N, C-alpha and C positions, 0 to 999 in steps of 0.2 A: 504493500499500499504506500502511496505517495500523497502527501498533502502539500500545497503551495500557497505562497503568499507574496505579495510585492512590497519591498521596502525601499523608500526613498530618503536617504540619510539627510536629516534636518540641516545640517551645516553644509552640505553640499548644496542643497536648495538655496539656503540663505547666501552662499557665497556667489551664486549666479542670479541673485535678485529674483528668485522663484521662477526662472526661466527653464521649464522642464525639458526644452530642446537641448539644452546645455547640461543638464542634469544626468546622473548616471543611476537610473532605477536598477534595483538588484532584485532579482527573483529568487526567493528562498525556498527551497523544497526539502521536505523531511522525508526520509526513505526508511521503511522498516527493513528488517533483514530479508524479507521475501521479495523485495522490490528489485528490479533490474538496476544495478549500480555500476555497469561497466564504464560508463563515461567518468564517473568518479574515481574508479580504481586507476583509469588511465591518467587522469590528472595527477592523482597522488603519485603514480610512477614517474611522470615527467618532472614533478616538482622535487621528488626525493633524489632522482637520478641527476638532476641539475645540480643539487646540493652535494653530490658525490656521496651520499648516505647509503645507497643500495647498488648491487651490481646489475648489469643489463640481464634482461630475460627475454624469452622469445614471445611471451603473451602480450608485453607491453603494459601489463596491469600489476598493481601492487596491492595485495590484500592478504588477510590471515583468517584463522578460525573464528576470531572475535566478531568478525563481520557477518558471520552466519548465524550467530545467536540470536533468539528472539528478543533477549534484553538488550540488543544493541540497535541504535539508530544512528543514521548518518544525514548530515546536514549538506545540501548542495547549492552552490550559489551560481546564478548564470545571468550574463547580460548580452541582450541581442541575440538570445538563442544559443550562446556558447557557454559551456561549462567553465567558470573561472575560479571556483574555490570549493573547499570542502572541509568538513570537520566531522569526526566520529565521536558519539557518545556511548559508552558501555555502562550500564546500570548494574549495581551490585549491592550486596549486603542483605538487610532484612526482607524476607520474602523471596529471595533468590538463592540458588545453590552457589557453592564455593566455585571459584575460578571464571566468573563472568567478566572480569576486568583485567586487562593486561598487567596492570600494577601489582596484581596478587602473586604474580610470578616473580617479579624483580624485587618487590618491597613487601614481602609477606608479613614481616614482623611490624612494620610501621601500619599497615592496613589493620592488623588485628588490635593493635593499641586503640585504633579509632572507635571500636565498639566494644571495649573492654568493660564498660559500664552499662552494656545493654545494646542489643541490635539496633542499627541505623541504616538508612537507605543512603547509598552513595552513588555518585556519578563521576566516571573518569572522562575528561576531554582528552582526545589523542588523534593522530594522524591528520592534523591541520595542514592544508596545502593550498596554495594559490598558483595561478598559471605563470610559470616562470618567463613567459613571453611578454608579460605585462611590463611596460616601461613607465607608466604613469605612476611616479611615487606616491603622490597624494591619493590616487583612487586606490592603490594598492593597501595603503594604510587604512583607508575607509573599508575596504573589503575584509581585511583582517578583523576590524572592530565589528563588523557587521555579523561575521561568523561567531565571534564571541558573544554578541548579543543574542544570536539564536540559541547558542548553548545555554545561556542564562534562561531563556524563555522555556526550553525543554526541561531544564533542571527544576524550575518552579512548577511546571506542569506535572512532573512526576512526584511532587512533594518530597524531594529529596533533602537529607539532613546535612550532607557533606560533599563538597565538590573537590575533585582531585585532577591533577594534570601533571605529566611528565614532558619536561621540555628541554631543548638544548640550553646548556649553560649560558650562552651569550644572548639567549632571548628571554631568560628567566626575569630580568628586571622589568621587561615589559609587562609581565603578568602581575608581578609584585606591585608595580607603581599604578597601573592602570585598574586592576581588579582587587588588590589588597591580599594575594595569595601569600602564604608563608612557606618557606623551604622546610620540609619534613625530613628530607635525606638526599643524597646524591650518589651517582655512580659513574663508572667510566664508559657505560653503554646502556642501551634500553631497547628491548623488544627487537634484537637483531641488528641494531644500528650502533656501530662502534664509535659513539661521540659522547662527550661529557655531558651528563644529564643532571638536572634538578627535579626532584620529585616534590611538587607543591600542593598545598591543601588549604582549604578555608571552609568554616561553617557556612552553609547557604544562608542562614540569617544575616551574617556579617557580608557576605557577598551581594546579597539583595540591597542591603543598607548603602553599599558602595555603589551598586547600580543605580539606585534612585538619586544619589549625590550627583551623578554624571548627567541627570535630568534628560534633556530631549533626546540624544542620540539613543541611549539604551532604554528608553521607555517602550513598553509594548502595550498595545490595546487588549481590552477584555476580549475581543473577538479573535485575536491572534492567539491568545492563551487558551480559549475553548478550542480552537482548531488543533493546537499542539496536544491538548488533553484527548481529544477524539482520536487522533492519530495513535497515541500511545495506547488508549483503551482497545483500539481495534486489534492491536497485535498482543492483547492480553497483559501488557504491562500496566497495570491499573494503579493509579495514584494511592499512596498510603494516606488515610484520613487520620 
């Protein structure tokens, strides 16, 4: 199942005097594990290959077992009909079996500590990628933030308690300063990628407070939230009340 919505970043509209001809509307699609995600896997492959993080393969796609789990959802961003960005969200913790999030393999002790005082629902952001052919730095920054916004929305829709993300050490400051994430641990590699990694986390309550402090850009409507909840429910990942 796939659910789609259009997002027109407020600051992009403002910078162009509200001229939609000059605006960059971004279509956001939320894919369940059963949806066809080939174009997302291909984009992920191109981006990770361009960064030198993965070897070349014959399929031209980059995916793993977590992409096939019913508890995993993937965000796709497109502009003018072209897939330009993607982000994966793997849900775990309360109500789900062990091993539904990639971080449980690399950082098992850190994950266990999070629900030491009782089971909690967790979401791991991973496999974020944008089209390496993009040259517009401003739009690329907007796209990254748009993907993060979509991740915030799905996290809220699933009534998650804690958000997690493993990122390259050089991009860790971006998530710490923009979203408020804290470093929980670090390693020399992650999920088959031999690059220095920071494992970050933050309570969703604090994440949402941070989101609201950012006002316009990270705001989402009640309709968008309902749509995200319907997509999750359709794949049997029902929000915890």
